[in-house]
Backbone of each chain as ProteinMPNN parsed JSONL, in Angstrom:
{"seq_chain_A": "XXXXXXXXXXXXXXXXXXXXXXXXXXXXXXXXXXXXXXXXXXXXXXXXXXXXXXXXXXXXXXXXXXXXXXXXXXXXXXXXXXXXXXXXXXXXXXXXXXXXXXXXXXXXXXXXXXXXXXXXXXXXXXXXXXXXXXXXX", "coords_chain_A": {"N_chain_A": [[6.219, -0.396, 4.367], [7.501, 2.34, 2.737], [6.249, 5.723, 2.448], [7.291, 7.238, 0.503], [8.914, 7.368, -2.635], [11.789, 7.537, -4.686], [13.039, 8.535, -7.783], [15.939, 8.581, -9.634], [16.644, 9.976, -12.589], [18.732, 9.325, -15.175], [19.382, 8.406, -17.736], [18.529, 9.435, -21.039], [16.929, 8.407, -23.033], [13.931, 7.61, -24.864], [12.682, 5.164, -24.195], [13.559, 4.447, -21.592], [12.718, 6.696, -20.192], [10.018, 6.484, -20.582], [9.455, 4.099, -19.193], [10.111, 4.956, -16.62], [8.18, 6.937, -16.271], [5.827, 5.449, -16.232], [6.218, 3.906, -13.93], [6.254, 5.956, -12.072], [3.634, 6.925, -12.291], [2.196, 4.697, -11.37], [3.093, 4.469, -8.701], [2.271, 6.944, -7.71], [-0.457, 6.613, -7.964], [-0.986, 4.904, -5.879], [-0.818, 6.556, -3.789], [1.682, 7.271, -2.952], [4.34, 9.558, -2.241], [6.247, 10.906, -4.81], [9.499, 11.514, -5.771], [11.378, 12.976, -8.32], [14.51, 13.141, -9.772], [16.491, 14.818, -11.961], [19.18, 14.059, -13.977], [22.1, 14.565, -16.04], [21.636, 13.136, -19.193], [18.973, 12.616, -19.079], [18.013, 14.985, -17.989], [18.619, 16.688, -20.098], [16.712, 15.819, -21.926], [14.438, 16.986, -20.912], [14.43, 19.586, -21.701], [12.825, 22.529, -22.639], [12.674, 23.089, -25.411], [13.057, 20.634, -26.569], [11.592, 18.571, -25.479], [9.468, 17.255, -26.656], [10.651, 16.01, -28.749], [12.168, 13.283, -30.662], [13.916, 11.085, -28.697], [15.385, 8.859, -29.087], [16.274, 5.349, -28.488], [17.354, 2.902, -26.006], [20.52, 1.218, -26.538], [20.184, -1.576, -26.625], [17.703, -1.953, -27.711], [17.505, -2.144, -30.555], [16.582, -2.67, -34.066], [14.157, -4.148, -34.098], [13.09, -3.596, -31.607], [12.748, -0.855, -31.85], [10.728, -0.829, -33.783], [8.677, -2.051, -32.346], [8.208, -0.224, -30.26], [7.429, 1.994, -31.761], [5.069, 0.987, -32.849], [3.399, 0.704, -30.611], [3.129, 3.309, -29.862], [1.88, 4.343, -32.115], [-0.506, 3.064, -31.793], [-1.62, 4.514, -29.851], [-0.418, 4.947, -27.36], [0.266, 6.917, -24.514], [2.632, 9.594, -24.366], [5.796, 9.794, -22.56], [5.953, 12.244, -21.347], [3.269, 13.05, -21.225], [2.266, 11.026, -19.552], [3.677, 11.511, -17.181], [2.631, 14.018, -16.635], [-0.051, 13.364, -16.113], [0.334, 11.836, -13.802], [1.295, 13.78, -12.074], [-0.929, 15.369, -11.86], [-2.74, 13.759, -10.528], [-1.504, 12.855, -8.241], [1.143, 13.122, -5.765], [3.756, 14.366, -6.98], [7.014, 15.357, -7.501], [9.251, 17.071, -9.48], [12.599, 17.566, -9.951], [15.45, 19.303, -11.129], [18.86, 18.425, -11.334], [21.329, 20.414, -9.947], [24.054, 20.408, -10.61], [24.057, 19.063, -13.069], [22.646, 20.93, -14.523], [24.544, 22.948, -14.718], [26.497, 21.565, -16.135], [25.25, 21.198, -18.614], [24.868, 23.766, -19.345], [22.439, 25.098, -18.719], [19.582, 27.146, -17.95], [16.931, 27.666, -15.564], [14.74, 28.544, -16.98], [15.081, 27.331, -19.404], [14.001, 24.869, -19.196], [11.28, 22.518, -19.517], [8.002, 23.384, -18.308], [7.005, 21.289, -16.748], [8.918, 20.535, -15.011], [9.655, 21.102, -11.651], [11.607, 22.523, -10.258], [15.041, 23.4, -9.337], [17.617, 21.666, -7.748], [20.174, 20.629, -5.382], [22.113, 17.615, -4.743], [22.019, 16.963, -2.067], [19.686, 18.125, -1.092], [17.951, 16.566, -2.568], [18.338, 14.009, -1.394], [17.44, 14.56, 1.167], [14.752, 14.999, 0.642], [14.12, 12.465, -0.199], [14.019, 11.023, 2.103], [13.564, 8.138, 4.085], [12.872, 6.452, 2.102], [12.885, 4.251, -0.824], [15.46, 4.59, -3.326], [15.702, 4.801, -6.716], [17.642, 4.245, -9.554], [17.694, 5.204, -12.861]], "CA_chain_A": [[6.363, 0.222, 3.042], [7.638, 3.791, 2.872], [5.284, 6.52, 1.687], [8.025, 8.039, -0.485], [9.861, 6.685, -3.518], [12.521, 8.541, -5.452], [13.68, 8.057, -9.014], [16.98, 9.392, -10.259], [16.652, 9.693, -14.024], [20.034, 9.65, -15.758], [19.313, 8.131, -19.174], [17.606, 10.337, -21.72], [16.239, 7.791, -24.167], [12.482, 7.575, -24.653], [12.219, 3.923, -23.55], [13.781, 4.514, -20.138], [11.863, 7.749, -19.647], [8.655, 5.929, -20.578], [9.377, 3.157, -18.066], [10.12, 5.751, -15.389], [6.894, 7.633, -16.164], [4.811, 4.455, -15.848], [6.481, 3.597, -12.514], [5.834, 7.138, -11.303], [2.168, 6.97, -12.266], [1.723, 3.613, -10.503], [3.377, 4.815, -7.302], [1.404, 8.071, -7.349], [-1.821, 6.083, -7.837], [-1.1, 4.282, -4.559], [-0.722, 7.589, -2.772], [3.063, 7.544, -2.553], [4.997, 10.762, -2.721], [7.29, 10.526, -5.757], [10.495, 12.531, -6.122], [12.16, 12.668, -9.522], [15.715, 13.974, -9.831], [16.941, 14.707, -13.358], [20.607, 14.26, -14.181], [22.711, 14.297, -17.334], [20.909, 13.08, -20.473], [17.545, 12.74, -18.764], [17.74, 16.417, -17.858], [18.645, 17.25, -21.454], [15.443, 15.476, -22.58], [13.378, 17.831, -20.358], [14.556, 20.957, -22.198], [11.589, 23.061, -23.222], [12.683, 23.052, -26.878], [13.306, 19.289, -27.086], [10.911, 17.523, -24.708], [8.593, 16.483, -27.54], [11.437, 15.436, -29.852], [12.538, 11.865, -30.559], [15.156, 10.971, -27.926], [16.022, 7.578, -29.366], [16.054, 4.232, -27.565], [18.57, 2.273, -25.485], [21.185, 0.439, -27.586], [19.695, -2.956, -26.717], [16.396, -2.015, -28.384], [17.69, -2.653, -31.914], [15.512, -2.321, -35.016], [12.873, -4.767, -33.715], [12.598, -2.814, -30.471], [12.284, 0.425, -32.399], [9.443, -1.076, -34.447], [7.674, -2.346, -31.309], [7.902, 1.033, -29.578], [6.672, 2.827, -32.707], [3.729, 0.413, -33.022], [2.607, 1.024, -29.416], [2.86, 4.753, -29.932], [0.88, 4.536, -33.166], [-1.779, 2.55, -31.267], [-2.184, 5.517, -28.953], [0.216, 5.04, -26.042], [0.611, 8.279, -24.105], [4.075, 9.835, -24.279], [6.246, 9.857, -21.156], [5.611, 13.568, -20.811], [1.84, 13.028, -20.891], [2.066, 10.15, -18.391], [4.159, 12.244, -16.005], [1.659, 15.079, -16.38], [-1.206, 12.726, -15.453], [0.747, 11.435, -12.454], [1.378, 15.008, -11.264], [-2.288, 15.86, -11.668], [-3.485, 12.872, -9.623], [-0.78, 12.496, -7.029], [2.144, 14.032, -5.214], [4.97, 14.098, -7.757], [7.864, 16.546, -7.56], [10.336, 16.848, -10.443], [13.667, 18.528, -9.72], [16.658, 19.191, -11.947], [20.126, 18.413, -10.59], [22.006, 21.69, -10.229], [25.33, 20.141, -11.277], [23.769, 18.76, -14.477], [22.271, 22.212, -15.136], [25.815, 23.613, -15.061], [27.142, 20.758, -17.182], [24.582, 21.399, -19.904], [24.712, 25.218, -19.527], [20.995, 25.366, -18.753], [18.913, 27.966, -16.951], [15.629, 27.064, -15.256], [13.801, 28.934, -18.048], [15.286, 26.44, -20.555], [13.353, 23.582, -18.92], [9.826, 22.443, -19.67], [7.345, 23.711, -17.03], [6.706, 20.094, -15.94], [9.973, 20.489, -13.989], [9.242, 21.996, -10.573], [12.674, 23.375, -9.731], [16.427, 22.946, -9.42], [18.163, 21.457, -6.403], [21.389, 19.836, -5.287], [21.929, 16.211, -4.379], [21.686, 16.853, -0.638], [18.244, 18.403, -0.994], [17.275, 15.384, -3.096], [18.335, 12.928, -0.394], [16.557, 14.962, 2.268], [13.375, 14.748, 0.191], [13.933, 11.011, -0.341], [13.816, 10.482, 3.456], [14.056, 6.757, 4.206], [12.277, 5.64, 1.031], [13.811, 3.689, -1.819], [15.972, 5.442, -4.401], [15.886, 3.97, -7.9], [18.431, 4.951, -10.579], [17.295, 4.689, -14.188]], "C_chain_A": [[6.416, 1.741, 3.221], [6.603, 4.508, 2.01], [5.955, 7.313, 0.579], [8.907, 7.135, -1.326], [10.5, 7.739, -4.418], [13.202, 7.903, -6.644], [14.732, 9.072, -9.447], [16.975, 9.022, -11.73], [17.95, 10.227, -14.605], [19.974, 9.508, -17.28], [18.244, 8.99, -19.844], [16.915, 9.73, -22.921], [14.758, 7.602, -23.83], [12.002, 6.302, -23.961], [12.402, 3.978, -22.033], [12.924, 5.597, -19.487], [10.411, 7.279, -19.587], [8.47, 4.972, -19.397], [9.306, 3.917, -16.744], [8.782, 6.449, -15.185], [5.796, 6.675, -15.712], [4.985, 4.081, -14.369], [6.005, 4.749, -11.619], [4.317, 7.18, -11.176], [1.613, 5.894, -11.332], [1.928, 3.942, -9.041], [2.467, 5.946, -6.84], [-0.037, 7.602, -7.159], [-2.037, 5.444, -6.466], [-0.921, 5.298, -3.432], [0.689, 7.851, -2.284], [3.483, 8.929, -3.024], [6.14, 10.318, -3.622], [8.2, 11.721, -6.014], [11.218, 12.069, -7.371], [13.304, 13.671, -9.599], [16.348, 13.758, -11.193], [18.422, 15.022, -13.471], [20.979, 13.991, -15.635], [21.703, 14.255, -18.488], [19.402, 13.065, -20.256], [17.177, 14.217, -18.633], [17.685, 17.068, -19.237], [17.321, 17.003, -22.183], [14.285, 16.348, -22.091], [13.532, 19.296, -20.768], [13.283, 21.342, -22.927], [11.534, 22.87, -24.742], [12.856, 21.644, -27.444], [12.417, 18.218, -26.463], [10.018, 16.664, -25.605], [9.34, 15.84, -28.714], [11.642, 13.928, -29.653], [13.885, 11.788, -29.843], [15.83, 9.623, -28.122], [15.698, 6.533, -28.304], [17.395, 3.712, -27.066], [19.197, 1.404, -26.578], [20.609, -0.967, -27.739], [18.363, -3.073, -27.456], [16.533, -2.614, -29.787], [16.522, -2.274, -32.816], [14.154, -2.916, -34.636], [12.255, -4.005, -32.542], [12.039, -1.482, -30.923], [10.895, 0.25, -33.02], [8.337, -1.316, -33.418], [7.247, -1.073, -30.591], [7.058, 1.938, -30.48], [5.238, 2.325, -32.859], [2.839, 0.761, -31.825], [2.211, 2.498, -29.432], [1.766, 5.029, -30.96], [-0.494, 4.063, -32.706], [-2.354, 3.471, -30.194], [-1.569, 5.584, -27.567], [0.57, 6.495, -25.743], [2.13, 8.408, -24.061], [4.497, 9.881, -22.81], [5.917, 11.197, -20.534], [4.139, 13.613, -20.389], [1.577, 12.181, -19.647], [2.548, 10.832, -17.11], [3.183, 13.364, -15.634], [0.418, 14.546, -15.672], [-0.864, 12.379, -14.013], [0.819, 12.661, -11.544], [-0.005, 15.533, -10.918], [-3.011, 15.055, -10.576], [-2.78, 12.632, -8.305], [0.238, 13.538, -6.64], [3.483, 13.708, -5.874], [5.758, 15.391, -7.891], [9.061, 16.254, -8.455], [11.367, 17.954, -10.291], [14.838, 18.244, -10.646], [17.88, 19.246, -11.042], [20.928, 19.67, -10.957], [23.341, 21.485, -10.936], [25.113, 19.852, -12.769], [23.323, 20.02, -15.22], [23.527, 22.957, -15.581], [26.501, 22.897, -16.216], [26.578, 21.075, -18.563], [24.355, 22.882, -20.215], [23.239, 25.599, -19.651], [20.598, 26.334, -17.646], [17.546, 27.331, -16.705], [14.606, 27.383, -16.361], [13.98, 28.087, -19.312], [14.503, 25.132, -20.399], [11.851, 23.655, -19.151], [9.176, 22.728, -18.308], [6.94, 22.499, -16.19], [7.761, 19.921, -14.836], [9.652, 21.544, -12.931], [10.351, 22.912, -10.065], [14.036, 22.74, -9.926], [16.932, 22.776, -7.999], [19.444, 20.641, -6.481], [21.093, 18.45, -4.755], [21.561, 16.045, -2.899], [20.196, 17.107, -0.41], [17.447, 17.21, -1.507], [17.213, 14.279, -2.041], [17.503, 13.284, 0.829], [15.104, 14.688, 1.885], [13.09, 13.253, 0.109], [13.646, 10.335, 0.995], [14.351, 9.067, 3.531], [13.45, 5.835, 3.131], [13.327, 5.146, 0.051], [14.228, 4.755, -2.825], [16.31, 4.524, -5.582], [16.578, 4.8, -8.976], [18.129, 4.36, -11.942], [18.091, 5.42, -15.253]], "O_chain_A": [[5.502, 2.346, 3.781], [6.143, 3.988, 0.993], [5.281, 7.986, -0.201], [9.57, 6.241, -0.801], [9.853, 8.692, -4.85], [13.855, 6.865, -6.528], [14.448, 10.259, -9.604], [17.269, 7.88, -12.085], [18.233, 11.423, -14.537], [20.45, 10.372, -18.015], [17.182, 9.235, -19.27], [16.367, 10.457, -23.749], [14.385, 7.455, -22.666], [11.022, 6.341, -23.217], [11.504, 3.6, -21.281], [12.459, 5.431, -18.36], [9.671, 7.626, -18.667], [7.462, 5.026, -18.692], [8.531, 3.561, -15.857], [8.298, 6.547, -14.057], [4.939, 7.039, -14.908], [3.999, 3.956, -13.642], [5.43, 4.53, -10.553], [3.779, 7.437, -10.099], [0.667, 6.148, -10.587], [1.035, 3.719, -8.224], [1.951, 5.919, -5.722], [-0.755, 8.118, -6.303], [-3.155, 5.446, -5.951], [-0.877, 4.93, -2.258], [0.882, 8.575, -1.307], [3.04, 9.408, -4.068], [6.922, 9.446, -3.244], [7.746, 12.792, -6.418], [11.624, 10.911, -7.472], [13.1, 14.881, -9.505], [16.704, 12.632, -11.541], [18.867, 16.111, -13.108], [20.273, 13.288, -16.358], [20.996, 15.234, -18.729], [18.64, 13.455, -21.14], [16.13, 14.64, -19.123], [16.815, 17.895, -19.51], [16.858, 17.846, -22.952], [13.261, 16.447, -22.766], [12.834, 20.159, -20.236], [12.742, 20.576, -23.725], [10.487, 22.534, -25.294], [12.809, 21.461, -28.661], [12.478, 17.061, -26.879], [9.834, 15.476, -25.341], [8.726, 15.202, -29.57], [11.321, 13.382, -28.597], [14.876, 12.349, -30.311], [16.758, 9.286, -27.387], [14.955, 6.79, -27.357], [18.443, 4.035, -27.626], [18.487, 0.905, -27.451], [20.549, -1.496, -28.849], [17.939, -4.179, -27.79], [15.759, -3.495, -30.162], [15.576, -1.625, -32.368], [13.119, -2.276, -34.824], [11.043, -3.797, -32.496], [10.997, -1.033, -30.446], [10.003, 1.072, -32.812], [7.209, -0.852, -33.585], [6.06, -0.865, -30.343], [6.1, 2.565, -30.027], [4.304, 3.118, -32.983], [1.662, 1.078, -31.999], [1.096, 2.866, -29.061], [0.856, 5.825, -30.728], [-1.519, 4.577, -33.155], [-3.45, 3.232, -29.688], [-2.137, 6.216, -26.677], [1.1, 7.21, -26.593], [2.831, 7.444, -23.753], [3.652, 9.993, -21.921], [5.635, 11.283, -19.339], [3.805, 14.147, -19.331], [0.775, 12.555, -18.792], [1.894, 10.735, -16.071], [2.944, 13.62, -14.454], [-0.106, 15.178, -14.755], [-1.669, 12.599, -13.108], [0.444, 12.587, -10.374], [-0.229, 16.069, -9.833], [-3.793, 15.606, -9.801], [-3.424, 12.236, -7.334], [0.211, 14.675, -7.111], [4.245, 12.877, -5.381], [5.226, 16.405, -8.343], [9.801, 15.3, -8.216], [11.059, 19.131, -10.475], [15.173, 17.089, -10.911], [17.922, 20.029, -10.093], [21.168, 19.944, -12.133], [23.724, 22.301, -11.775], [25.868, 20.321, -13.62], [23.591, 20.164, -16.413], [23.574, 23.522, -16.673], [27.015, 23.522, -17.144], [27.313, 21.202, -19.542], [23.728, 23.22, -21.219], [22.845, 26.324, -20.564], [21.183, 26.347, -16.564], [17.057, 26.557, -17.528], [13.715, 26.579, -16.637], [13.127, 28.118, -20.199], [14.359, 24.375, -21.359], [11.233, 24.709, -19.002], [9.728, 22.361, -17.271], [6.566, 22.663, -15.029], [7.515, 19.236, -13.843], [9.409, 22.709, -13.246], [10.067, 23.968, -9.5], [14.181, 21.704, -10.575], [16.707, 23.634, -7.145], [19.756, 20.041, -7.51], [19.965, 18.147, -4.366], [20.871, 15.094, -2.53], [19.538, 16.402, 0.356], [16.397, 16.875, -0.957], [16.158, 13.684, -1.822], [16.921, 12.402, 1.461], [14.321, 14.205, 2.702], [11.957, 12.82, 0.321], [13.106, 9.23, 1.04], [15.471, 8.808, 3.091], [13.509, 4.61, 3.238], [14.486, 5.558, 0.085], [13.477, 5.68, -3.136], [17.104, 3.592, -5.452], [16.157, 5.918, -9.276], [18.289, 3.158, -12.155], [17.922, 5.152, -16.443]]}, "seq_chain_B": "XXXXXXXXXXXXXXXXXXXXXXXXXXXXXXXXXXXXXXXXXXXXXXXXXXXXXXXXXXXXXXXXXXXXXXXXXXXXXXXXXX", "coords_chain_B": {"N_chain_B": [[-20.305, -13.448, -17.75], [-23.549, -11.902, -18.11], [-25.06, -9.104, -19.831], [-27.28, -8.378, -18.356], [-26.733, -8.629, -15.607], [-25.029, -6.625, -15.018], [-24.402, -3.874, -12.962], [-26.059, -0.69, -12.923], [-24.202, 1.83, -14.24], [-23.085, 4.963, -13.017], [-21.439, 6.425, -14.464], [-19.559, 5.945, -17.397], [-16.322, 5.2, -18.344], [-14.527, 5.255, -21.145], [-11.713, 3.725, -21.757], [-10.412, 2.374, -23.695], [-8.541, 3.025, -25.599], [-6.241, 3.443, -24.222], [-3.07, 2.65, -22.719], [-1.411, 0.718, -20.152], [-0.319, 2.749, -17.451], [-2.771, 3.958, -18.066], [-5.719, 3.443, -18.078], [-6.203, 3.092, -15.299], [-5.348, 5.578, -14.335], [-7.286, 7.187, -15.512], [-9.571, 6.224, -14.253], [-9.03, 6.974, -11.577], [-9.123, 9.728, -11.815], [-11.81, 9.991, -12.495], [-13.03, 9.033, -10.163], [-12.196, 10.929, -8.32], [-13.559, 13.146, -9.256], [-16.16, 12.387, -8.88], [-19.127, 11.554, -6.837], [-19.667, 10.141, -3.532], [-20.877, 6.855, -3.648], [-21.288, 6.814, -6.323], [-21.244, 4.81, -9.262], [-18.805, 3.597, -11.232], [-17.89, 2.641, -14.427], [-15.196, 1.226, -16.071], [-13.9, 0.887, -19.235], [-11.565, -1.22, -20.648], [-8.891, -2.229, -22.702], [-6.48, -3.031, -22.028], [-4.094, -5.285, -20.791], [-3.003, -5.217, -18.207], [-4.732, -3.79, -16.59], [-6.973, -5.209, -15.617], [-6.018, -6.679, -13.516], [-4.561, -4.814, -12.008], [-6.346, -2.648, -11.458], [-8.45, -3.736, -9.721], [-6.799, -4.279, -7.461], [-5.88, -1.751, -6.791], [-8.319, -0.553, -6.146], [-9.061, -1.911, -3.825], [-6.987, -1.173, -2.083], [-7.355, 1.581, -2.022], [-9.767, 1.772, -0.791], [-12.27, 1.63, -1.985], [-15.143, 0.019, -3.624], [-15.131, -2.959, -5.403], [-17.213, -3.848, -7.889], [-17.292, -5.604, -10.007], [-15.43, -7.497, -12.507], [-15.869, -7.653, -15.78], [-15.757, -9.665, -18.606], [-15.708, -8.588, -21.83], [-16.357, -8.307, -25.383], [-13.377, -8.442, -26.597], [-12.43, -6.631, -24.775], [-12.264, -5.467, -21.316], [-14.689, -4.819, -18.765], [-14.654, -2.946, -15.996], [-16.061, -2.488, -12.932], [-16.742, -0.144, -10.484], [-17.511, 1.045, -7.214], [-17.651, 4.191, -5.727], [-16.583, 4.799, -2.503], [-15.813, 6.632, -0.614]], "CA_chain_B": [[-21.513, -12.835, -17.22], [-24.37, -11.283, -19.15], [-25.352, -7.676, -19.658], [-28.371, -8.179, -17.4], [-26.289, -8.554, -14.21], [-24.162, -5.471, -14.818], [-25.106, -2.793, -12.284], [-26.137, 0.537, -13.713], [-23.101, 2.726, -13.936], [-23.348, 6.391, -13.02], [-20.578, 7.007, -15.481], [-18.697, 4.978, -18.073], [-15.089, 5.78, -18.869], [-14.007, 4.381, -22.21], [-10.251, 3.868, -21.791], [-9.911, 1.302, -24.559], [-7.384, 3.476, -26.381], [-5.114, 3.719, -23.325], [-2.214, 1.556, -22.258], [-1.028, 0.754, -18.736], [-1.414, 2.689, -16.47], [-3.772, 4.944, -18.462], [-7.082, 3.221, -17.577], [-6.242, 3.371, -13.853], [-5.269, 7.04, -14.168], [-8.589, 7.763, -15.883], [-10.505, 5.861, -13.175], [-8.748, 7.797, -10.398], [-9.673, 11.059, -12.088], [-13.269, 9.875, -12.424], [-13.427, 8.883, -8.761], [-12.001, 12.233, -7.661], [-14.589, 14.078, -9.715], [-17.494, 11.877, -8.584], [-19.7, 11.613, -5.488], [-19.745, 8.854, -2.857], [-22.022, 6.088, -4.129], [-21.239, 6.715, -7.785], [-20.737, 3.55, -9.823], [-18.035, 3.967, -12.423], [-17.451, 1.517, -15.251], [-14.041, 1.539, -16.92], [-13.692, -0.065, -20.333], [-10.122, -1.268, -20.884], [-8.371, -3.328, -23.518], [-5.11, -3.203, -21.563], [-4.052, -6.514, -19.997], [-2.634, -4.963, -16.81], [-5.756, -3.095, -15.807], [-7.935, -6.077, -14.912], [-5.415, -7.084, -12.243], [-4.136, -3.64, -11.229], [-7.45, -1.806, -10.972], [-9.026, -4.285, -8.486], [-5.872, -4.114, -6.332], [-5.909, -0.328, -6.406], [-9.63, -0.285, -5.543], [-9.009, -2.437, -2.452], [-6.055, -0.336, -1.322], [-7.898, 2.932, -1.888], [-10.952, 1.718, 0.046], [-13.534, 1.664, -2.73], [-15.72, -1.319, -3.742], [-15.121, -3.545, -6.744], [-18.467, -4.545, -8.172], [-16.952, -6.765, -10.828], [-14.639, -7.381, -13.732], [-16.661, -8.378, -16.77], [-15.07, -9.827, -19.89], [-16.548, -8.25, -22.986], [-15.793, -8.734, -26.66], [-12.121, -7.764, -26.904], [-12.028, -5.694, -23.714], [-12.842, -5.737, -20.0], [-15.447, -3.743, -18.128], [-14.353, -3.019, -14.569], [-17.082, -1.627, -12.343], [-16.271, 0.254, -9.16], [-18.337, 2.02, -6.486], [-16.889, 5.139, -4.899], [-17.032, 4.594, -1.124], [-15.449, 7.723, 0.312]], "C_chain_B": [[-22.278, -12.135, -18.336], [-24.594, -9.816, -18.845], [-26.335, -7.461, -18.511], [-27.878, -8.013, -15.956], [-25.388, -7.345, -13.955], [-24.936, -4.37, -14.106], [-25.105, -1.542, -13.159], [-25.022, 1.474, -13.291], [-23.566, 4.168, -13.975], [-22.606, 7.02, -14.195], [-19.753, 5.891, -16.105], [-17.492, 5.714, -18.653], [-14.545, 4.813, -19.91], [-12.513, 4.636, -22.36], [-9.644, 2.819, -22.706], [-8.744, 1.725, -25.44], [-6.13, 3.663, -25.537], [-4.337, 2.467, -22.974], [-1.851, 1.79, -20.801], [-0.091, 1.926, -18.46], [-2.552, 3.644, -16.796], [-5.175, 4.69, -17.923], [-7.215, 3.486, -16.07], [-6.196, 4.878, -13.597], [-6.628, 7.681, -14.462], [-9.649, 7.441, -14.831], [-10.287, 6.757, -11.951], [-9.308, 9.206, -10.603], [-11.192, 11.046, -11.955], [-13.768, 9.773, -10.996], [-13.273, 10.214, -8.024], [-13.117, 13.206, -8.017], [-15.986, 13.682, -9.241], [-17.922, 12.069, -7.132], [-19.664, 10.205, -4.875], [-21.02, 8.144, -3.316], [-22.073, 5.984, -5.644], [-20.694, 5.355, -8.2], [-20.09, 3.883, -11.16], [-17.595, 2.705, -13.143], [-16.289, 1.988, -16.118], [-13.949, 0.463, -17.988], [-12.21, -0.04, -20.678], [-9.75, -2.47, -21.728], [-6.937, -3.659, -23.105], [-5.057, -4.387, -20.595], [-3.77, -6.257, -18.516], [-3.795, -4.477, -15.965], [-6.679, -4.033, -15.045], [-7.325, -6.691, -13.655], [-5.093, -5.865, -11.39], [-5.31, -2.852, -10.662], [-8.114, -2.421, -9.732], [-8.106, -4.13, -7.27], [-5.846, -2.67, -5.846], [-7.211, -0.015, -5.663], [-9.64, -0.737, -4.082], [-8.147, -1.536, -1.569], [-6.654, 1.04, -1.041], [-9.21, 2.957, -1.104], [-12.273, 1.898, -0.696], [-14.044, 0.222, -2.888], [-15.709, -1.773, -5.194], [-16.427, -4.297, -6.946], [-18.202, -5.74, -9.076], [-16.047, -6.425, -11.989], [-15.338, -8.255, -14.765], [-15.9, -8.444, -18.083], [-16.044, -9.567, -21.018], [-15.838, -8.724, -24.25], [-14.536, -7.925, -26.979], [-11.686, -6.728, -25.883], [-12.642, -6.127, -22.387], [-13.638, -4.521, -19.537], [-15.271, -3.921, -16.619], [-15.239, -1.997, -13.87], [-16.769, -1.407, -10.87], [-17.264, 1.226, -8.534], [-17.447, 2.898, -5.618], [-17.435, 5.105, -3.478], [-16.707, 5.758, -0.2], [-14.943, 8.926, -0.45]], "O_chain_B": [[-21.712, -11.816, -19.382], [-24.345, -9.352, -17.732], [-26.234, -6.476, -17.78], [-28.528, -7.334, -15.162], [-25.024, -7.071, -12.812], [-26.001, -3.963, -14.571], [-24.247, -1.374, -14.026], [-24.92, 1.859, -12.126], [-24.341, 4.558, -14.848], [-23.058, 7.98, -14.819], [-19.298, 4.988, -15.403], [-17.632, 6.714, -19.357], [-14.153, 3.691, -19.587], [-12.088, 5.606, -22.988], [-8.496, 2.416, -22.52], [-8.031, 0.874, -25.972], [-5.071, 4.002, -26.066], [-4.885, 1.365, -22.939], [-1.966, 2.901, -20.283], [0.88, 2.084, -19.199], [-3.242, 4.1, -15.884], [-5.785, 5.602, -17.366], [-8.22, 4.038, -15.621], [-6.92, 5.39, -12.744], [-7.065, 8.592, -13.758], [-10.519, 8.264, -14.543], [-11.25, 7.243, -11.358], [-9.887, 9.798, -9.692], [-11.787, 11.959, -11.383], [-14.799, 10.349, -10.647], [-14.117, 10.579, -7.204], [-13.562, 13.992, -7.18], [-16.891, 14.515, -9.199], [-17.206, 12.651, -6.318], [-19.634, 9.206, -5.595], [-22.096, 8.74, -3.367], [-22.812, 5.165, -6.19], [-19.791, 4.817, -7.561], [-20.735, 4.378, -12.084], [-17.0, 1.81, -12.543], [-16.378, 3.005, -16.806], [-13.923, -0.728, -17.681], [-11.653, 1.019, -20.966], [-10.229, -3.582, -21.503], [-6.265, -4.465, -23.749], [-5.879, -4.483, -19.684], [-4.247, -7.001, -17.66], [-3.838, -4.725, -14.76], [-7.125, -3.702, -13.946], [-8.064, -7.181, -12.801], [-5.324, -5.876, -10.181], [-5.272, -2.433, -9.505], [-8.331, -1.699, -8.759], [-8.585, -3.877, -6.165], [-5.797, -2.404, -4.645], [-7.201, 0.705, -4.665], [-10.159, -0.039, -3.211], [-8.532, -1.186, -0.454], [-6.48, 1.593, 0.045], [-9.717, 4.032, -0.782], [-13.28, 2.275, -0.096], [-13.44, -0.703, -2.344], [-16.202, -1.085, -6.088], [-16.706, -5.271, -6.247], [-18.832, -6.785, -8.916], [-15.907, -5.273, -12.4], [-15.381, -9.477, -14.619], [-15.454, -7.425, -18.61], [-17.069, -10.237, -21.145], [-14.845, -9.449, -24.187], [-14.623, -6.845, -27.564], [-10.696, -6.025, -26.088], [-13.45, -7.055, -22.347], [-13.322, -3.376, -19.86], [-15.692, -4.927, -16.048], [-15.186, -0.804, -14.166], [-16.559, -2.354, -10.113], [-17.795, 2.111, -9.205], [-16.601, 2.406, -4.872], [-18.622, 5.354, -3.266], [-17.273, 5.858, 0.888], [-14.591, 9.938, 0.156]]}, "name": "protein", "num_of_chains": 2, "seq": "XXXXXXXXXXXXXXXXXXXXXXXXXXXXXXXXXXXXXXXXXXXXXXXXXXXXXXXXXXXXXXXXXXXXXXXXXXXXXXXXXXXXXXXXXXXXXXXXXXXXXXXXXXXXXXXXXXXXXXXXXXXXXXXXXXXXXXXXXXXXXXXXXXXXXXXXXXXXXXXXXXXXXXXXXXXXXXXXXXXXXXXXXXXXXXXXXXXXXXXXXXXXXXXXXXXXXXXXXXX"}
């Protein structure tokens, strides 16, 4: 079992980001190094001015899914941002923005929430991923 | 099990408002802050925690004292070993 796991976050809806945050926290709890690489709409969700906004759900969620997600949140489920923050506090989690997606969205590093550690290209991401699994969400 | 057999916890973490993996995250924080020999009780109403926390405890090298079913929640008691 590799000591490193890497998540490429592409989708920017709250359900997929929540799932990714829970996976990150679990891996970090086991002492794995976790790399997160933010592309496209996931990167957009990490903008300083929007990270706490409603980012919607995947199309398959439907109205019943929306109601279920809202009910869990109302019952006190931590947001994906809070869960990622906990994972960073307890383990070795590095969150990087994809430089190409930064250009696509016309973003500067100062536009991103401070939970993001930096900006890098895809080669740097794969170097950090070493021989561990890469999961695309 | 009854209250009488529960070991005395050094610290109780009430994570009943948290969902997976919140109770485990709170336990890890408690273990990091504590001393070797501390007995930490985590209260959790989350279904995943009573399976995940014992597995994490084994992997991390601490000691699981027990998982006690309470009224509507579980009490998971762990001794910090290192």
